[in-house]
C-alpha positions as CSV (number, residue, x, y, z in Angstrom):
1,M,45.4,-0.2,-18.2
2,K,43.1,-3.2,-18.2
3,K,41.9,-2.3,-14.7
4,F,41.4,1.3,-15.7
5,L,39.4,0.3,-18.8
6,A,37.3,-2.0,-16.6
7,V,36.5,0.8,-14.2
8,V,35.6,3.1,-17.0
9,L,33.4,0.5,-18.6
10,A,31.6,-0.2,-15.3
11,M,31.0,3.5,-14.8
12,L,29.5,3.8,-18.3
13,M,27.3,0.9,-17.7
14,V,26.0,2.4,-14.4
15,L,25.4,5.8,-16.2
16,S,23.5,4.0,-19.0
17,V,21.2,2.4,-16.4
18,F,20.4,5.7,-14.7
19,T,20.0,7.4,-18.1
20,A,17.4,4.8,-18.9
21,C,15.9,5.4,-15.5
22,S,15.0,9.0,-16.3
23,K,13.4,9.2,-19.7
24,T,11.5,12.3,-19.1
25,D,11.7,14.3,-22.3
26,S,11.5,13.1,-26.0
27,N,13.0,14.8,-29.0
28,D,9.7,16.3,-30.0
29,G,9.4,18.1,-26.7
30,E,6.8,15.8,-25.2
31,I,7.1,15.1,-21.5
32,T,7.3,11.4,-20.5
33,L,7.1,10.5,-16.8
34,T,8.9,7.3,-15.8
35,W,6.8,5.2,-13.3
36,Y,8.4,2.3,-11.4
37,V,6.2,-0.4,-10.0
38,P,7.2,-3.8,-8.6
39,G,6.0,-6.8,-10.5
40,D,6.5,-9.1,-13.4
41,K,7.1,-7.7,-16.9
42,Y,4.2,-8.4,-19.4
43,P,4.4,-8.7,-23.2
44,D,1.5,-6.3,-23.7
45,T,2.6,-3.6,-21.3
46,A,3.5,-1.3,-24.2
47,L,0.1,-1.7,-25.8
48,V,-1.6,-0.8,-22.5
49,I,0.6,2.2,-22.0
50,D,-0.1,3.4,-25.5
51,E,-3.8,3.5,-24.6
52,L,-3.1,5.1,-21.3
53,N,-1.1,7.9,-23.0
54,K,-4.1,8.8,-25.2
55,I,-5.8,9.7,-21.9
56,T,-2.8,11.4,-20.2
57,M,-1.9,13.5,-23.2
58,E,-5.5,14.8,-23.4
59,K,-6.0,15.4,-19.7
60,I,-2.6,16.4,-18.3
61,G,-0.4,16.9,-21.4
62,C,2.3,14.2,-20.8
63,K,3.0,10.5,-21.4
64,I,3.8,7.7,-19.0
65,D,6.5,5.1,-19.2
66,L,5.4,2.4,-16.8
67,Q,8.3,0.1,-15.9
68,F,7.7,-3.1,-14.0
69,I,10.7,-4.3,-12.0
70,D,10.6,-7.8,-10.4
71,N,10.0,-7.8,-6.7
72,G,13.3,-9.3,-5.8
73,S,15.2,-6.4,-7.4
74,F,12.9,-3.4,-6.7
75,Q,14.3,-2.3,-3.4
76,E,17.9,-2.5,-4.6
77,R,17.0,-0.6,-7.8
78,M,15.3,2.2,-5.9
79,N,18.2,2.4,-3.5
80,M,20.6,2.8,-6.5
81,N,18.3,5.5,-7.9
82,M,18.3,7.4,-4.7
83,A,22.1,7.1,-4.1
84,S,22.8,8.3,-7.6
85,N,20.4,11.3,-7.4
86,S,18.5,9.9,-10.4
87,D,15.8,12.2,-11.8
88,Y,13.2,9.4,-12.0
89,D,9.6,10.7,-11.8
90,L,7.3,8.3,-10.0
91,A,7.8,5.2,-7.9
92,F,5.9,2.7,-5.8
93,V,6.6,3.2,-2.1
94,G,5.6,0.7,0.5
95,Y,6.2,-2.9,1.3
96,L,9.0,-2.6,-1.2
97,N,10.9,0.7,-1.4
98,T,9.9,1.3,2.2
99,F,8.6,4.8,3.1
100,E,10.8,5.6,6.0
101,N,13.9,4.5,4.1
102,A,13.0,6.5,0.9
103,A,12.0,9.6,2.8
104,S,14.9,9.6,5.3
105,K,17.5,9.2,2.4
106,G,16.1,12.1,0.5
107,G,14.8,10.0,-2.4
108,L,11.3,11.6,-2.4
109,M,10.0,15.0,-3.2
110,Q,8.1,17.0,-0.5
111,L,4.5,17.2,-1.8
112,D,2.6,19.6,0.4
113,E,2.7,22.6,-2.0
114,L,2.2,20.4,-5.1
115,L,-0.9,19.0,-3.6
116,K,-2.6,22.4,-4.1
117,L,-2.4,21.6,-7.8
118,A,-4.2,18.3,-7.4
119,P,-7.3,18.9,-5.3
120,G,-8.7,15.5,-6.4
121,I,-6.2,13.8,-4.2
122,T,-7.3,15.5,-1.0
123,E,-10.9,15.2,-2.0
124,T,-10.8,11.4,-2.5
125,I,-8.2,10.4,0.2
126,P,-9.1,11.2,3.8
127,E,-6.5,13.0,5.9
128,Y,-6.0,10.1,8.3
129,I,-5.0,7.9,5.3
130,R,-2.8,10.6,3.7
131,N,-1.0,10.8,7.1
132,S,0.6,7.5,6.3
133,G,2.7,9.4,3.7
134,V,3.9,12.0,6.2
135,Y,7.5,12.0,7.5
136,M,8.8,14.6,10.0
137,G,5.7,16.7,9.4
138,K,5.9,16.8,5.7
139,T,4.1,14.8,3.0
140,Y,6.3,12.6,0.8
141,A,4.0,9.9,-0.6
142,I,0.3,9.4,-1.5
143,P,-1.4,6.2,-0.3
144,N,-3.4,4.1,-2.6
145,M,-7.1,4.1,-1.6
146,Q,-8.1,0.5,-0.5
147,V,-8.8,-1.3,2.7
148,T,-7.0,0.6,5.5
149,A,-8.8,-0.8,8.5
150,Y,-7.0,-3.8,9.9
151,A,-8.5,-7.1,11.0
152,L,-7.1,-10.6,10.8
153,A,-8.7,-13.0,8.4
154,A,-8.5,-16.8,8.4
155,T,-8.8,-18.4,4.9
156,T,-9.5,-21.9,3.8
157,P,-9.9,-23.6,0.4
158,K,-13.7,-24.1,0.1
159,E,-13.2,-27.7,-1.0
160,Y,-11.6,-28.6,2.4
161,S,-13.9,-26.5,4.6
162,D,-17.0,-27.9,2.8
163,A,-15.8,-31.4,3.5
164,F,-15.2,-30.5,7.1
165,K,-18.8,-29.1,7.3
166,A,-20.3,-32.2,5.7
167,A,-18.4,-34.4,8.2
168,T,-18.8,-32.5,11.4
169,G,-21.7,-30.0,10.8
170,Q,-19.3,-27.1,11.7
171,D,-19.1,-24.1,9.3
172,V,-15.8,-22.3,9.4
173,A,-17.7,-19.2,8.0
174,T,-19.2,-18.8,11.5
175,F,-15.9,-19.0,13.4
176,T,-14.9,-15.8,15.4
177,N,-11.5,-16.8,16.8
178,S,-8.4,-18.8,15.7
179,L,-8.8,-21.6,18.3
180,Q,-12.1,-22.7,16.8
181,Y,-10.1,-24.0,13.8
182,E,-8.3,-26.7,15.7
183,P,-10.9,-29.5,14.9
184,Y,-10.6,-28.4,11.3
185,L,-6.8,-28.7,11.3
186,E,-7.0,-32.2,12.8
187,F,-9.7,-33.1,10.1
188,V,-7.3,-32.0,7.3
189,K,-4.4,-33.9,8.8
190,A,-6.5,-37.1,9.0
191,N,-8.2,-36.8,5.6
192,Y,-5.7,-35.0,3.3
193,P,-2.3,-36.5,3.8
194,G,-0.7,-34.4,1.0
195,V,-1.9,-31.1,2.5
196,Y,-0.3,-29.0,5.2
197,P,-3.0,-28.1,7.7
198,M,-1.7,-24.6,8.5
199,R,0.6,-22.0,7.0
200,T,2.6,-20.0,9.6
201,S,3.1,-16.7,7.7
202,Y,1.6,-14.7,10.6
203,G,3.4,-16.6,13.3
204,M,2.3,-15.8,16.9
205,A,-0.1,-13.1,15.5
206,S,-2.3,-16.0,14.2
207,F,-4.1,-16.3,17.5
208,R,-6.8,-13.7,17.6
209,S,-10.5,-13.3,18.5
210,Q,-13.3,-10.9,17.6
211,D,-13.9,-10.4,21.3
212,E,-10.5,-9.0,22.1
213,G,-10.0,-5.4,23.1
214,L,-13.7,-4.3,22.9
215,N,-13.2,-2.2,26.0
216,A,-11.1,0.9,25.7
217,K,-9.3,-0.1,28.9
218,D,-8.6,-3.6,27.8
219,P,-4.8,-4.0,28.0
220,F,-4.9,-6.2,24.9
221,F,-6.0,-3.2,23.0
222,R,-2.6,-2.0,21.7
223,T,-0.9,-1.2,18.4
224,P,2.3,-2.9,17.2
225,L,5.0,-0.4,16.1
226,N,6.7,-2.9,13.8
227,G,6.0,-6.3,12.4
228,T,8.1,-8.3,14.8
229,G,6.2,-7.7,18.1
230,W,9.2,-6.3,20.0
231,Y,7.7,-2.8,20.2
232,L,4.2,-2.1,21.1
233,L,2.3,1.1,21.7
234,Y,0.5,0.7,25.1
235,K,-2.3,3.1,25.9
236,D,-1.9,4.1,29.6
237,T,-5.6,5.1,30.2
238,E,-4.9,6.2,33.8
239,N,-2.2,8.8,32.8
240,K,-3.7,9.5,29.3
241,C,-0.4,8.9,27.5
242,F,1.2,6.2,25.3
243,K,4.1,4.0,26.3
244,V,6.4,2.0,24.1
245,I,6.9,-1.4,25.6
246,N,8.7,-4.6,24.8
247,G,6.1,-7.0,23.5
248,F,8.1,-10.1,24.6
249,K,8.7,-8.9,28.1
250,N,5.1,-8.0,29.0
251,E,3.4,-11.3,29.0
252,E,0.4,-10.1,31.0
253,L,-0.4,-7.6,28.2
254,T,0.6,-9.4,25.1
255,H,0.5,-13.2,25.9
256,A,3.5,-13.5,23.5
257,R,5.0,-16.5,25.2
258,A,1.7,-18.2,25.5
259,R,1.2,-17.7,21.7
260,A,4.6,-19.1,21.0
261,D,3.8,-22.1,23.1
262,K,0.6,-22.7,21.2
263,L,2.3,-22.5,17.9
264,H,4.8,-25.1,19.0
265,E,1.9,-27.3,20.2
266,Y,0.6,-27.2,16.6
267,Y,4.0,-28.1,15.2
268,K,4.2,-31.2,17.5
269,K,0.7,-32.2,16.3
270,G,1.8,-32.1,12.7
271,W,-0.5,-29.3,11.8
272,I,2.6,-27.3,10.6
273,R,4.9,-28.7,8.1
274,Q,8.0,-30.2,9.7
275,D,10.5,-28.7,7.3
276,I,9.2,-25.2,7.8
277,D,12.6,-23.7,8.9
278,S,14.1,-24.5,5.5
279,V,11.2,-23.4,3.3
280,M,12.0,-20.4,1.2
281,D,9.0,-20.0,-1.1
282,E,5.5,-21.3,-0.4
283,E,3.7,-19.8,-3.3
284,T,3.9,-22.9,-5.5
285,E,2.3,-25.0,-2.7
286,M,-0.4,-22.3,-2.4
287,K,-1.3,-22.6,-6.0
288,Q,-1.5,-26.3,-5.7
289,K,-3.9,-26.0,-2.8
290,K,-1.5,-27.7,-0.4
291,Y,-2.4,-25.4,2.6
292,A,-5.7,-25.8,4.3
293,L,-5.6,-22.6,6.5
294,W,-3.7,-19.4,6.4
295,Y,-4.0,-15.9,7.9
296,G,-3.9,-12.5,6.3
297,T,-5.5,-9.0,6.3
298,Y,-9.3,-9.2,6.2
299,V,-10.5,-7.6,2.9
300,P,-14.2,-7.7,1.8
301,G,-14.4,-9.6,-1.4
302,S,-11.0,-11.3,-1.0
303,D,-12.4,-14.7,-1.9
304,G,-13.0,-13.3,-5.4
305,Q,-9.4,-12.2,-5.6
306,S,-8.3,-15.7,-4.5
307,L,-10.4,-17.2,-7.3
308,A,-8.8,-14.9,-9.8
309,K,-5.3,-15.7,-8.4
310,Y,-5.5,-19.4,-7.8
311,G,-8.4,-20.6,-9.9
312,W,-10.3,-22.2,-6.9
313,E,-12.6,-20.9,-4.3
314,T,-11.8,-19.9,-0.7
315,V,-13.7,-19.0,2.5
316,S,-12.3,-16.0,4.4
317,T,-13.6,-15.1,7.8
318,R,-12.7,-12.2,10.1
319,I,-11.3,-13.4,13.4
320,S,-10.2,-10.2,15.2
321,T,-11.6,-6.8,16.1
322,V,-11.2,-4.0,13.5
323,S,-8.6,-1.4,14.2
324,I,-7.1,1.4,12.1
325,G,-4.1,0.4,10.0
326,S,-1.4,2.2,8.3
327,A,-1.7,2.8,4.5
328,A,2.1,3.0,4.2
329,A,2.4,-0.4,2.5
330,T,1.0,0.8,-0.9
331,M,1.8,4.4,-1.9
332,V,3.3,6.3,-4.7
333,G,6.0,9.0,-4.5
334,I,7.6,11.6,-6.7
335,G,11.4,11.3,-7.1
336,A,13.3,14.1,-5.3
337,N,15.0,15.2,-8.6
338,C,11.9,14.8,-10.8
339,K,12.1,17.4,-13.6
340,H,8.3,17.6,-14.0
341,P,6.8,17.5,-10.6
342,E,3.6,19.4,-11.6
343,E,2.8,16.8,-14.3
344,A,3.7,14.0,-11.8
345,I,1.3,15.2,-9.1
346,K,-1.4,15.6,-11.7
347,F,-0.9,12.0,-12.9
348,I,-1.2,10.8,-9.3
349,E,-4.5,12.7,-9.2
350,L,-5.6,11.2,-12.5
351,I,-4.8,7.6,-11.5
352,N,-6.8,8.1,-8.3
353,T,-9.8,9.8,-9.9
354,D,-10.1,8.7,-13.5
355,V,-11.9,5.3,-13.7
356,E,-10.9,4.6,-17.3
357,A,-7.2,5.3,-16.8
358,Y,-7.0,3.4,-13.5
359,N,-8.7,0.2,-14.8
360,L,-6.6,0.3,-18.0
361,V,-3.4,0.1,-15.9
362,S,-5.0,-2.4,-13.5
363,F,-6.6,-4.9,-16.0
364,G,-5.4,-3.9,-19.5
365,I,-7.5,-3.5,-22.7
366,E,-11.0,-4.7,-23.0
367,G,-11.5,-7.6,-25.3
368,K,-7.8,-8.4,-25.2
369,H,-7.0,-8.8,-21.6
370,Y,-10.4,-9.0,-20.1
371,K,-14.1,-9.1,-21.2
372,K,-16.9,-7.1,-19.7
373,V,-19.7,-9.3,-18.2
374,G,-21.6,-6.4,-16.6
375,E,-21.6,-2.7,-16.3
376,N,-18.8,-2.7,-13.7
377,R,-17.8,-6.4,-13.8
378,I,-15.2,-8.2,-15.8
379,E,-13.6,-11.6,-16.3
380,L,-9.9,-11.9,-17.0
381,I,-8.8,-13.6,-20.2
382,E,-6.6,-16.5,-19.3
383,G,-3.1,-16.4,-20.9
384,S,-3.4,-12.8,-22.0
385,G,-0.3,-10.7,-22.4
386,Y,-1.1,-8.4,-19.4
387,S,-2.2,-9.6,-16.0
388,P,-0.8,-7.7,-13.0
389,N,-3.7,-9.0,-10.8
390,A,-2.7,-6.3,-8.3
391,A,-5.0,-3.3,-8.7
392,W,-4.0,-2.1,-5.2
393,K,-0.5,-1.2,-6.6
394,F,-1.7,1.6,-8.8
395,G,-4.2,4.0,-7.2
396,N,-7.8,4.2,-5.9
397,Q,-9.0,0.6,-5.8
398,F,-12.6,1.8,-5.2
399,N,-12.6,2.6,-8.9
400,A,-11.7,-1.0,-9.9
401,Y,-13.9,-3.3,-11.9
402,L,-15.3,-6.2,-10.0
403,L,-13.9,-9.7,-10.5
404,P,-15.7,-13.1,-10.3
405,G,-16.5,-13.9,-6.7
406,Q,-16.5,-10.3,-5.5
407,P,-19.9,-9.1,-4.3
408,D,-21.6,-6.2,-6.1
409,D,-21.2,-4.0,-2.9
410,V,-17.6,-5.0,-2.2
411,W,-16.3,-1.4,-2.3
412,E,-19.2,-0.2,-0.1
413,Q,-18.3,-2.9,2.4
414,T,-14.7,-1.8,2.3
415,I,-15.5,1.8,2.9
416,E,-17.8,0.7,5.8
417,L,-14.9,-1.3,7.2
418,N,-12.5,1.7,6.9
419,N,-15.0,3.9,8.6
420,L,-15.3,1.4,11.5
421,G,-11.5,1.3,11.7
422,Y,-11.4,5.0,11.8
423,E,-13.9,5.2,14.7
424,M,-11.9,2.5,16.5
425,S,-8.8,4.5,15.9
426,K,-10.1,7.0,18.5
427,V,-9.9,4.2,21.0
428,N,-6.8,2.4,19.6
429,P,-4.8,4.8,17.4
430,D,-2.1,3.7,14.9
431,V,0.4,6.6,15.3
432,T,1.0,6.6,11.6
433,T,-2.5,7.7,11.0
434,L,-1.9,10.6,13.4
435,G,1.1,11.7,11.3
436,F,3.9,10.2,13.3
437,T,6.7,8.2,11.6
438,F,9.6,6.9,13.6
439,N,13.0,8.2,12.4
440,Q,15.6,5.5,13.1
441,E,18.5,7.2,11.2
442,D,20.6,7.9,14.4
443,I,20.2,4.4,15.7
444,K,20.1,2.4,12.5
445,S,23.1,0.3,13.5
446,V,21.3,-0.8,16.7
447,V,18.1,-1.5,14.7
448,T,20.2,-3.8,12.4
449,K,21.7,-5.7,15.4
450,V,18.3,-6.3,17.0
451,S,16.9,-7.3,13.6
452,E,19.6,-9.9,13.3
453,V,18.6,-11.3,16.7
454,D,15.0,-11.4,15.7
455,N,15.8,-13.2,12.4
456,K,18.0,-15.7,14.3
457,Y,15.0,-16.9,16.3
458,M,12.5,-17.6,13.6
459,Y,11.3,-20.6,15.6
460,K,8.9,-18.2,17.4
461,K,7.2,-17.6,14.0
462,H,7.3,-21.2,12.8
463,G,6.6,-23.1,16.1
464,S,9.4,-25.5,15.2
465,K,11.2,-25.4,18.6
466,D,10.0,-25.4,22.2
467,P,10.1,-21.7,23.5
468,A,11.4,-23.1,26.8
469,T,14.7,-23.7,25.0
470,Y,15.2,-20.3,23.6
471,W,12.8,-17.6,24.8
472,N,14.9,-16.0,27.6
473,Q,18.1,-16.3,25.6
474,M,16.4,-14.5,22.7
475,I,15.3,-11.7,25.0
476,N,18.7,-11.4,26.6
477,E,20.5,-11.3,23.2
478,A,18.1,-8.5,22.0
479,D,18.8,-6.6,25.2
480,A,22.6,-7.0,24.6
481,A,22.1,-5.8,21.1
482,G,20.6,-2.5,22.3
483,N,16.9,-3.2,22.3
484,Q,16.2,-0.7,25.1
485,I,18.0,2.0,23.1
486,I,15.4,1.6,20.4
487,I,12.5,1.6,22.9
488,D,13.8,4.7,24.5
489,E,14.3,6.5,21.2
490,Y,10.7,5.5,20.1
491,Q,9.4,7.0,23.4
492,T,11.4,10.1,23.1
493,Q,10.2,10.8,19.5
494,L,6.6,9.9,20.4
495,D,6.6,12.2,23.4
496,A,8.0,15.0,21.3
497,F,5.4,14.5,18.6
498,F,2.5,14.6,21.1
499,A,4.1,17.7,22.8
500,E,4.1,19.4,19.4
501,H,0.6,18.2,18.5
502,P,-1.5,18.1,21.8
503,E,-4.6,18.2,19.8
504,K,-4.0,14.6,18.7
505,L,-4.4,13.4,22.2
506,E,-7.6,15.3,22.6
507,K,-9.3,13.1,20.0
508,I,-8.4,9.8,21.8
509,V,-11.0,8.0,23.8
510,W,-9.3,7.2,27.1
């Protein structure tokens, strides 16, 4: 009887969670859409949403219940929602709640017909960006407008790079490739004993140059198909087709082993923290200015965002060519069982086109959470009860107020970068921008096994071990786990996609 009661109680608790997840109708007949976004909870969220609902009730006839779920729980929470067929309305889709996972598991509603009710979405978001939300030929998510062109940025705290310039005359703002930072790393090691010269979050991908791949036939000009480097899209210019290759086996094309060797060289020189393999969270050290160089996606005006986030200035420099990138990391989708899909798609349109609504969600209430210091410029109020500091999570970032440190033309710069990336995409396409999404459902067990091998050999990302001691063994273990099966399946699906859409190939510069 005790076991029976325990099971019943557990079932009731689960049902209560999912009932809370789908608060779509109130007793007075008003429609309320539940919107899940990853992030911390803020004391003043309810105040912000009350103000937002004044706008949404007037313009689309419904209210919004914005629920922040901490990053560590978001994926699990959304998996539970999908598994239980919860009728949640809107959810963040991207780096958490991954698109392929959500779409393949039936957690998202197909949006192509609904988009006809929201022309503002198609008018403000170009097709090549919207294609990041296409799965098996159908639209299941809407990307947030922001920087979509990809280039690698090297970032330093201004304090350290200014000291380096004063001592050596070298200005990091003029650097165009990763290797130019080596004297800077040695300078930091010699003069700032409590600071780690380089953060390894980008691993082997840290070594880039603005000169790479400028020629359409340059073999370096390729697109990674996932974040690990195992699978690369190689453009065969002679046969005018694309081949999926193993990035770690094609040294002449990828220089993967050479990059791993270089990373290990940095580790031996003490430029990488010696306990890197055991580090779980580096954000505290970042806030304390304990890293002198790190890599990330190049974004115009990112130094202003760093100032807002950390409270000190940075210098960010582009050190790679510009290519087109997927927008799949930051999107919004409608739940497959949403009871009010028309209102949901109209809200997505609103948050992408209405400047007042978007900035309210992004920054809070004027005078309480930020103060206006110009027509389109604000300063955040420290210690206020609402500070997501992540406008890119919510909608069209080109409608965002400017923060301290961001240039007046930051969004014009970003649009220019996106346009450059789009033009480069004709030479070096990212297949997601063409509407292709890899479906790994039939081989997910193989993908899991290869991922386990990849995670086992994190030394390649950290530089903490000599690649000579593990490189071939790593490749052999991945092969034994079925890596070629994944490559073959990628190739099969890619060939089928281009066979069905030959017009996509006609736009490529060969």
